C-alpha positions in Angstrom: 73.6 172.7 80.7 70.3 172.3 78.9 68.2 169.2 78.5 65.5 168.8 75.9 62.7 166.5 77.0 60.8 166.2 73.8 60.8 162.6 72.4 62.9 162.1 69.3 62.5 159.0 67.1 64.6 156.9 64.8 63.5 154.3 62.2 63.2 151.4 64.6 60.8 153.4 66.9 57.9 153.6 64.4 55.9 151.7 61.8 53.8 153.2 59.0 50.1 152.8 59.7 48.2 151.2 56.8 45.2 153.1 55.3 42.4 152.4 52.9 43.6 152.7 49.3 42.2 152.8 45.8 45.4 151.3 44.3 44.9 147.8 42.9 48.6 146.9 42.6 51.9 148.3 43.8 52.9 148.4 40.1 50.7 151.5 39.9 53.0 153.4 42.1 55.4 155.9 40.4 58.7 156.3 42.2 60.0 159.0 39.8 60.0 162.5 41.0 60.4 165.8 39.1 62.4 168.4 41.1 62.8 172.2 40.8 65.4 173.9 43.0 65.7 177.1 44.9 68.8 178.6 43.2 69.4 176.9 39.9 67.1 177.0 36.9 68.0 173.4 36.3 65.5 170.6 36.9 66.0 166.9 37.6 63.8 163.8 37.2 64.5 160.4 38.5 64.2 158.0 41.5 65.5 160.1 44.4 67.8 157.5 45.9 71.6 158.2 46.1 74.5 155.8 46.6 76.6 157.4 49.3 79.9 159.2 48.6 82.0 156.5 50.3 84.8 154.8 48.4 83.0 151.4 48.8 79.7 152.7 47.4 80.3 155.9 45.4 82.1 154.1 42.6 82.0 154.5 38.8 80.9 150.8 38.6 78.0 151.4 41.0 77.0 154.5 39.0 76.9 152.4 35.8 74.4 150.0 37.3 72.3 152.5 39.2 71.7 154.8 36.2 69.6 152.1 34.6 67.1 152.6 37.4 67.3 156.4 37.3 69.2 156.5 40.6 72.0 158.9 41.5 75.5 158.0 42.6 77.6 160.5 44.7 81.1 159.6 43.5 83.6 159.6 46.4 85.9 162.6 46.5 89.1 160.6 46.3 88.9 160.0 42.6 91.4 162.2 40.8 90.9 164.1 37.5 92.4 161.2 35.5 89.9 158.8 37.0 87.1 161.1 35.9 88.5 161.4 32.4 88.8 157.7 32.0 85.3 156.9 33.1 83.0 159.8 32.4 82.4 159.0 28.7 80.8 155.7 29.7 78.3 157.2 32.2 75.2 159.3 32.1 76.2 162.6 33.8 72.5 163.2 34.7 72.9 160.6 37.5 76.3 161.6 38.8 77.2 163.8 41.8 80.6 165.4 42.1 81.7 165.2 45.7 84.3 167.5 47.1 85.4 168.9 50.4 85.4 172.6 51.5 89.1 173.4 51.1 90.6 175.6 48.4 92.2 172.6 46.8 88.9 170.8 46.6 87.3 173.9 45.1 89.9 173.9 42.3 89.4 170.2 41.8 85.6 170.7 41.4 86.2 173.3 38.7 88.4 170.9 36.7 85.9 168.0 37.0 82.9 170.1 36.0 84.8 171.4 33.0 85.0 167.9 31.7 81.3 167.8 30.9 78.7 170.6 31.0 76.0 168.1 31.8 77.4 167.4 35.3 74.8 169.2 37.3 75.2 168.1 40.9 77.9 169.1 43.4 78.0 167.6 46.9 79.9 169.7 49.3 80.6 167.1 52.0 82.1 167.5 55.5 81.5 165.5 58.6 80.6 168.6 60.7 78.4 171.1 58.8 78.1 173.4 61.8 81.3 175.3 61.2 81.1 178.9 60.1 83.8 178.3 57.5 81.6 175.6 56.0 78.8 178.1 55.4 81.3 180.4 53.8 82.3 177.6 51.5 78.7 176.9 50.5 78.3 180.6 49.5 81.6 180.5 47.6 80.5 177.4 45.6 77.1 179.0 44.9 78.8 182.2 43.5 81.2 180.2 41.4 78.6 177.7 40.1 75.2 179.5 39.8 73.8 177.0 37.4 74.7 173.9 39.4 72.5 171.9 41.9 74.4 172.2 45.2 73.9 169.8 48.1 75.8 170.4 51.3 76.1 168.8 54.8 76.0 167.1 57.1 73.8 168.6 59.8 70.9 167.3 61.9 68.9 170.3 63.1 66.4 172.8 61.8 68.5 176.0 62.4 71.5 174.7 60.5 69.4 173.4 57.7 68.0 176.9 57.2 71.5 178.4 57.5 72.9 176.2 54.8 70.1 176.8 52.4 70.3 180.6 52.9 74.1 180.3 52.3 73.3 178.9 48.8 72.6 175.2 48.9 69.6 173.7 47.1 69.7 170.5 49.1 70.9 169.8 52.7 72.4 166.4 53.7 70.8 165.4 57.0 72.4 162.9 59.4 74.9 163.0 62.3 76.0 159.5 63.3 73.2 157.2 62.1 75.3 155.3 59.6 76.1 151.6 60.3 79.9 152.2 60.2 79.8 155.6 61.8 80.9 155.8 65.5 80.5 159.5 66.0 77.7 159.0 68.6 79.9 156.7 70.6 83.2 158.5 70.2 81.9 162.1 70.4 78.6 161.6 72.1 77.0 163.8 69.4 74.0 162.9 67.2 70.3 163.2 66.6 67.7 160.4 66.1 67.3 160.2 62.3 63.6 160.1 61.8 63.0 163.2 63.9 65.9 164.9 62.3 64.5 164.2 58.8 61.1 165.5 59.8 62.4 168.7 61.4 65.0 169.5 58.8 62.6 168.8 55.9 60.0 171.2 57.5 62.7 173.9 57.7 64.0 173.3 54.2 60.7 173.2 52.5 59.7 176.4 54.1 62.6 178.1 52.3 62.1 176.3 49.0 65.0 173.8 49.7 65.2 170.1 49.9 66.8 167.5 52.2 68.6 164.2 51.9 68.3 161.6 54.6 71.9 160.3 54.9 72.4 157.2 57.1 70.5 154.8 59.2 68.6 152.8 56.6 69.1 149.0 57.1 66.1 147.7 55.3 63.8 148.8 52.4 61.2 149.7 55.0 63.6 152.3 56.5 63.9 153.9 53.1 60.1 154.1 52.9 60.0 155.6 56.5 62.6 158.2 55.5 60.5 159.3 52.5 57.4 159.2 54.6 59.0 161.5 57.2 59.5 164.1 54.5 62.9 163.5 53.0 63.2 164.4 49.3 66.2 162.1 48.7 67.6 159.1 50.6 71.3 158.3 50.6 72.3 154.7 51.2 75.7 153.4 52.2 75.6 150.0 53.9 72.6 148.8 51.7 74.7 149.4 48.6 77.9 148.0 50.0 79.2 144.4 49.5 78.2 144.1 45.9 80.1 143.2 42.7 80.0 146.9 41.8 81.1 148.1 45.2 84.6 149.1 46.1 86.9 146.9 48.1 88.6 143.5 47.4 86.5 140.3 47.2 87.8 138.1 50.1 87.2 134.3 50.3 87.6 132.7 53.8 88.7 129.1 54.6 85.1 127.9 54.3 84.7 129.3 50.8 82.4 132.2 51.9 83.0 135.5 50.1 83.1 138.9 51.8 83.8 142.6 51.0 84.9 145.2 53.5 82.8 148.3 54.3 84.1 151.1 56.5 83.3 154.7 57.5 85.2 157.5 55.8 86.2 158.8 59.2 87.6 155.4 60.3 91.2 154.9 61.0 91.5 152.7 57.9 90.1 155.4 55.6 92.3 158.1 57.2 95.4 156.0 56.7 94.5 155.2 53.1 93.9 158.7 52.0 95.8 161.0 54.4 98.7 158.7 55.4 97.6 158.4 59.0 95.0 159.5 61.6 95.9 163.1 62.7 97.0 163.5 66.3 94.1 165.9 67.0 91.5 163.4 65.8 89.8 160.3 67.0 88.5 157.6 64.6 84.8 158.1 64.2 84.2 155.1 62.0 84.7 151.4 61.9 85.3 148.5 59.4 82.9 145.6 59.0 83.1 142.6 56.7 79.9 142.1 54.7 78.9 138.9 53.1 79.2 139.2 49.3 75.8 140.1 47.9 76.4 139.7 44.1 74.9 142.1 41.7 73.6 145.4 43.0 70.6 145.1 40.7 68.9 142.6 43.1 69.3 144.9 46.0 67.9 147.9 44.1 64.9 145.9 43.0 64.2 144.9 46.6 64.5 148.5 47.8 62.2 149.9 45.1 59.7 147.1 45.6 59.6 147.8 49.3 59.0 151.5 48.8 56.3 150.8 46.2 54.7 148.4 48.7 54.7 151.1 51.4 53.0 153.5 49.0 50.4 151.0 48.1 49.6 150.4 51.8 48.8 154.0 52.4 47.3 154.9 49.1 50.1 157.1 47.7 50.1 156.9 43.9 53.5 158.5 43.7 56.5 159.1 45.9 55.8 162.8 46.3 52.5 161.9 48.0 53.9 159.5 50.5 54.6 162.0 53.3 51.0 163.3 52.9 49.7 159.8 53.3 52.0 158.7 56.1 51.0 158.3 59.8 53.7 156.9 62.1 52.8 154.6 65.0 55.3 154.5 67.9 56.2 151.0 68.7 58.7 151.5 71.6 58.5 153.0 75.1 60.4 155.8 76.6 62.3 155.1 79.8 59.8 157.1 81.8 56.9 155.0 80.5 58.8 151.8 81.4 59.4 153.0 84.9 55.8 154.2 85.3 54.4 150.9 84.2 56.7 149.1 86.6 55.8 151.3 89.5 52.1 150.9 88.9 
């Protein structure tokens, strides 16, 4: 057994310290970023926020709304080829991410989807546990098959696996084990890593190799999105914040009091496993849950709130653009460790 004593932090543990700024208004802040990548010659420009590849948030309807803001949508991997054929002509492929798993069947599916439109540049190779050796082999296989595409892969939460995935062929690593609001991995498996520290450490590792990272999970408020960017994340993926809208997946439910709701659930939950695989496999435990969210209306209102919050954060620290936010960010710890609490009590 080994115990690491170094303090690890999540979003609720810190605040961003304000600094003197020459910005007159938050409207001066530019949230668009231009990206070059390690392996592909392709570039991308836009607002580096991503709607998560869950069937309640990674929908074609969500993509149609978010592309207006220059925001990406990772389409969930349970859309079939016919679904793509019926919807692709109405969407801008620049803001779409093709999500697939690591199996041979998913590899063949990826080829078919990408053949529908040459302007589909993003592939998300998505598994719950990115620490498996066969996953690294899958990343390499995808890189060899799609040398021109921008490949993102995960999830992991530590420096060494971030480096391994980039060296295997990924341009971007998806970072986050268990921080999502409907993920129960930390309770069920006892596995995880505080998200803010995970972002900081994985970003440092990725940037040293010319790669990038996505913070995936844990953001409940616009301020959390700003903290994720401030910690060094290049992209921020959102699930719960983009759930419960008109454009989100799931049925609109009205209760006896006339209040409207939409269901939101983790993709490793028993509900999702039953829906897409027939049942929860005997060797598995459910690592997700279902929650019922109050209906939020149009997703545009939420997007404007998120973008406004990030702009405000930038204006408080003097960052004229999103790329400068990590350079301008100093975090202040606002919680105490257990040892500090006990020391204070004993004194």
